[in-house]
C-alpha positions in Angstrom: 0.2 0.0 0.1 1.2 3.5 -0.7 0.8 6.5 1.6 -2.7 7.1 0.4 -3.9 3.6 1.2 -4.0 2.5 -2.6 -2.4 -0.7 -3.6 -0.4 0.9 -6.3 3.1 2.5 -6.7 2.8 6.4 -6.3 3.7 6.8 -10.1 0.8 4.6 -11.0 -1.6 6.3 -8.7 -3.5 9.4 -10.2 -4.5 12.0 -7.6 -6.8 14.9 -8.5 -6.3 17.7 -6.1 -9.0 20.5 -5.5 -6.8 23.6 -5.6 -8.4 26.7 -4.4 -5.5 28.9 -4.8 -4.7 29.0 -1.3 -1.7 27.9 0.6 -3.4 24.7 2.0 -4.3 22.9 -1.1 -1.3 24.0 -2.9 0.8 22.4 -0.3 -1.4 19.2 -0.5 -0.7 19.1 -4.4 3.1 19.9 -3.8 3.5 17.1 -1.2 1.8 14.6 -3.4 3.9 15.6 -6.4 7.1 15.3 -4.3 6.1 11.8 -3.2 5.9 10.8 -6.9 2.2 10.6 -7.5 0.5 11.4 -10.9 -1.3 14.6 -9.6 -3.6 16.6 -11.6 -5.0 20.0 -10.3 -8.4 21.2 -10.8 -9.9 24.6 -9.8 -13.4 25.5 -9.9 -14.8 28.9 -11.1 -17.9 29.3 -9.3 -19.1 32.7 -9.7 -18.5 36.1 -11.6 -15.4 37.1 -10.1 -14.9 40.4 -11.7 -15.7 42.4 -8.5 -13.1 40.5 -6.5 -10.3 40.1 -9.1 -6.9 41.0 -6.9 -8.8 40.8 -3.7 -7.0 38.6 -1.1 -9.0 36.6 1.2 -11.7 35.2 -1.0 -11.3 31.8 -2.5 -12.3 30.7 -6.0 -12.0 34.3 -7.4 -9.8 35.5 -10.3 -6.7 35.9 -8.3 -7.2 32.5 -6.7 -7.5 30.9 -10.0 -4.3 32.7 -11.2 -2.4 31.6 -8.1 -3.5 27.9 -8.4 -2.1 27.9 -12.0 1.3 29.5 -10.9 1.6 26.7 -8.2 0.6 24.0 -10.7 3.0 25.4 -13.3 5.8 25.5 -10.5 5.4 21.8 -9.5 4.8 20.8 -13.1 1.4 19.2 -13.1 -1.5 19.6 -15.4 -4.3 22.1 -14.3 -7.8 22.5 -15.3 -10.3 25.3 -14.5 -13.9 24.0 -14.7 -16.9 26.7 -15.0 -19.3 25.4 -12.3 -20.8 28.9 -12.0 -24.6 27.9 -12.7 -24.4 24.9 -10.3 -22.9 26.9 -7.6 -25.5 29.6 -8.1 -28.2 27.1 -7.8 -27.0 24.9 -5.0 -25.1 27.5 -2.9 -26.0 31.0 -3.5 -29.9 30.7 -3.9 -29.9 28.3 -0.8 -27.8 31.0 1.2 -30.6 33.6 0.2 -33.5 31.5 0.6 -32.2 30.3 4.2 -31.8 33.9 5.3 -35.2 34.7 4.1 -36.4 32.1 6.4 -35.0 33.6 9.5 -32.3 31.1 9.5 -28.3 31.5 9.5 -26.7 29.5 6.5 -23.1 28.1 6.3 -22.5 28.2 2.4 -19.2 26.5 2.7 -20.7 23.4 3.9 -23.5 23.5 1.1 -20.7 24.0 -1.5 -18.6 21.0 -0.3 -22.0 18.9 -0.3 -23.5 20.1 -3.5 -20.6 21.0 -5.7 -17.1 20.1 -4.6 -17.8 16.7 -3.1 -20.3 15.8 -5.6 -19.8 17.2 -9.3 -16.0 17.6 -8.7 -15.5 14.1 -7.5 -17.4 12.8 -10.4 -15.1 14.8 -12.8 -12.1 13.4 -10.8 -13.4 9.9 -11.6 -13.8 10.7 -15.5 -10.2 11.8 -15.4 -9.3 8.4 -14.2 -8.3 9.4 -10.6 -7.8 6.6 -7.9 -8.8 9.3 -5.2 -9.2 13.1 -4.9 -7.1 15.1 -2.4 -8.1 18.3 -0.6 -6.3 20.9 1.7 -9.0 20.3 4.6 -7.7 19.8 8.0 -9.3 16.5 8.8 -8.1 12.9 9.0 -9.2 10.0 7.3 -8.4 6.5 8.9 -10.0 3.0 8.7 -12.1 1.8 11.5 -13.4 -1.8 11.2 -12.6 -1.8 7.5 -14.4 1.2 6.6 -13.2 4.9 6.0 -13.8 7.3 9.0 -13.3 11.0 9.4 -11.4 12.4 12.4 -10.9 15.7 13.6 -7.9 17.2 12.6 -4.6 16.9 14.7 -4.6 20.6 15.3 -7.8 21.2 16.8 -7.4 24.9 16.3 -7.6 24.1 12.6 -9.9 21.3 12.7 -12.3 21.5 9.6 -14.4 18.3 10.2 -17.5 20.4 11.3 -17.7 21.8 7.7 -17.3 18.4 6.1 -20.3 16.8 8.2 -22.3 16.2 4.8 -19.4 14.0 3.4 -21.0 10.7 2.3 -19.2 7.1 3.1 -19.0 6.8 -0.6 -17.4 10.2 -1.0 -15.2 9.6 2.1 -13.9 6.4 0.6 -12.6 8.4 -2.4 -11.2 11.3 -0.6 -7.8 11.9 1.2 -6.8 14.9 3.5 -2.8 15.2 3.3 -2.7 17.9 5.8 -5.0 16.3 8.6 -2.2 15.6 10.7 -0.2 18.7 10.4 -0.5 22.2 12.0 -0.8 25.2 10.0 2.5 26.6 11.1 4.0 23.3 9.5 1.8 23.8 6.2 3.5 27.2 5.9 7.0 25.9 6.5 6.6 23.5 3.7 5.2 26.3 1.2 8.3 28.3 2.0 10.7 25.5 1.9 9.4 24.5 -1.6 9.2 28.0 -2.8 5.7 28.1 -3.4 4.1 31.4 -4.9 1.5 31.4 -2.3 3.7 30.7 0.8 2.8 34.0 2.4 -0.8 34.3 1.0 -3.4 35.1 3.9 -6.1 32.5 4.7 -9.5 33.2 3.2 -11.8 35.0 5.8 -14.8 35.9 3.6 -17.7 33.8 2.1 -16.3 33.9 -1.5 -19.3 35.3 -3.2 -19.6 37.9 -0.4 -16.2 39.3 -0.3 -17.0 42.5 1.8 -19.1 40.6 4.4 -22.0 42.5 3.0 -24.3 39.6 2.6 -27.8 41.8 2.9 -26.8 43.2 -0.7 -26.4 39.9 -2.0 -29.9 39.0 -0.8 -31.4 42.2 -2.1 -29.7 41.7 -5.7 -30.9 38.0 -5.9 -34.2 38.4 -4.4 -35.4 42.0 -5.2 -38.2 43.3 -2.9 -37.9 40.5 -0.5 -36.4 42.5 2.3 -39.0 44.4 4.1 -38.9 46.7 7.4 -40.9 45.3 10.4 -41.1 45.6 14.3 -38.6 44.3 17.0 -40.4 43.0 19.5 -39.9 42.1 23.2 -40.4 38.5 24.2 -43.3 39.9 26.4 -44.8 41.5 23.4 -43.6 44.9 23.8 -42.6 46.7 20.5 -39.1 48.0 21.2 -38.2 49.4 17.8 -37.9 48.9 13.8 -35.8 46.7 11.8 -34.7 47.1 8.2 -35.2 43.2 7.2 -34.9 40.2 9.2 -31.9 39.1 7.2 -29.9 41.3 9.3 -30.5 39.6 12.5 -29.3 36.1 13.7 -30.1 34.2 17.0 -27.8 35.3 19.9 -26.8 38.6 18.3 -26.5 41.6 20.5 -25.0 44.4 18.8 -26.4 46.4 16.2 -29.9 46.1 17.4 -30.4 49.9 17.6 -32.7 49.7 20.6 -30.4 49.7 23.7 -31.1 47.7 26.7 -33.8 47.4 29.2 -34.0 48.6 32.8 -34.1 45.8 35.4 -37.1 45.4 38.1 -35.2 47.4 40.3 -34.6 50.2 37.6 -31.2 50.6 38.8 -29.4 49.0 35.9 -29.8 48.0 32.4 -30.0 44.5 30.9 -28.6 44.1 27.4 -30.9 42.4 24.7 -30.2 39.6 22.3 -32.1 38.2 19.2 -34.0 35.3 20.6 -36.0 34.5 17.6 -36.4 35.8 13.8 -39.9 35.4 12.5 -40.2 35.9 8.8 -43.9 35.1 8.7 -44.7 38.0 11.1 -41.7 39.9 9.7 -40.5 40.3 13.4 -37.2 40.2 15.3 -37.8 39.0 18.7 -35.6 40.1 21.5 -34.8 39.3 25.1 -32.5 39.0 28.0 -29.6 36.3 27.8 -31.6 33.8 30.0 -34.4 33.4 27.3 -31.7 32.3 24.9 -31.1 29.0 26.8 -31.8 25.8 25.1 -30.8 22.1 25.9 -32.8 20.5 23.0 -32.1 20.8 19.5 -33.9 19.2 16.3 -32.0 18.3 13.5 -32.8 17.7 9.7 -31.1 16.4 6.7 -29.0 14.2 9.0 -25.8 12.7 7.1 -24.5 9.6 9.2 -21.2 8.1 9.1 -21.2 6.3 12.4 -22.7 2.9 13.6 -26.3 2.4 12.9 -28.2 2.8 16.2 -31.6 4.3 15.2 -34.0 5.0 18.2 -31.2 4.2 20.7 -30.1 7.1 22.8 -26.3 7.5 22.1 -23.6 9.5 24.3 -21.8 11.9 21.9 -20.1 15.3 21.6 -21.6 17.9 19.6 -20.6 21.2 18.2 -23.3 23.5 17.5 -20.9 26.1 15.9 -17.8 25.6 14.2 -15.5 27.6 16.8 -17.0 25.9 19.9 -15.6 22.8 21.6 -17.6 19.7 21.5 -20.0 19.5 24.3 -21.4 16.3 25.9 -25.1 15.3 24.8 -27.4 12.5 24.1 -28.4 11.8 20.5 -31.4 9.8 19.1 -31.6 9.0 15.4 -35.0 8.9 13.8 -33.9 7.0 10.8 -35.8 9.5 8.6 -33.1 11.8 8.3 -34.1 13.6 11.4 -32.7 13.4 14.9 -33.0 15.1 18.5 -30.1 16.0 20.8 -30.2 16.7 24.4 -27.5 18.7 25.7 -25.9 18.0 29.1 -25.9 21.7 29.7 -27.8 24.5 28.2 -26.3 26.5 25.3 -27.1 30.2 24.3 -27.6 31.5 20.8 -28.2 28.1 19.0 -29.4 29.4 15.4 -31.7 27.4 13.1 -29.8 26.9 9.7 -26.4 26.3 11.3 -25.1 22.8 11.7 -24.9 20.0 14.5 -22.0 17.9 14.2 -21.4 14.9 16.3 -18.3 13.4 17.5 -17.2 10.0 19.4 -13.9 11.3 20.8 -11.8 12.3 17.8 -14.1 10.5 15.1 -16.8 12.7 13.4 -20.2 10.6 13.4 -21.9 12.9 11.0 -24.3 15.9 11.3 -27.2 17.8 10.2 -28.9 21.1 9.8 -30.5 22.7 13.1 -34.4 23.0 12.2 -35.4 24.2 15.8 -34.6 24.2 19.5 -36.4 23.6 23.0 -36.1 23.2 26.4 -36.1 19.5 27.9 
């Protein structure tokens, strides 16, 4: 077996590498090339990048396509750019807009992996005769009981398994993550040692098609007239002010409400207010004190499951409800129809529908789904 777990010599093993133009995927391609694999680089053009040409910090834009091509030339591998704009708009951008208009908070990078990169791009890799496809994600793939399993990246500060929860078993069988056991500092050092053109390139920070962070403008552009002003209402029914569109608010938000706080019953202090719920039907933003955000029950839809089959059996797990948080203890019950219920050991605050609930058994990522609602046990 070679280092990718394939029973071939590296020179006889074709690996398609998804190259975004950033340092991570560039190093993944360069490492595999250095090991002697037959490497082919593919970069996806996902949207009209005219407004972001030359802008740092947005993936899959014009500059990034250019950078991916430069690296491919440097390491002497074939490189192809595929135009997936129409698929990306339908599967990712339209979903992003629709999710906001439903009063939820989307994660477009997960949808992109789910609907484009790990679907269409994997199909393209197979058409090119690839034995596997590699990416620059910080996650690990190991065999557990003879099946490919996904583990958290060795450097938990860089772990990206949360964003890969929708990866199916079939896709995981075909995928490889060469950087999963490395810290980012080592990746940068490898890029520098190899003299890669992107060695000092900053990491992407923005959603690629929202390069300035102004997602409300994207929503208004794609759904003209869908954003309407309305009321900001306290959980007790008191009208506190006006909003300029529910898309500008997310559960747990405190800043930017424009209504100040509310005096305590004693009248000698002011309690800050948080967004407790976004109601697109009533066109209201509901606010309240932090205590009103406490939830210890989470409903999940569109579950993708990579763990052992245990439908209907309460299962102790750890769960991440946001990408930046540490996994928290919980009990998960799978319903077998793509839905699940999670009961948290301790209440959490600001759980937002539309985000992801991702489940772990120690280091192993078991699967995840989209948060459809919350409650109290």
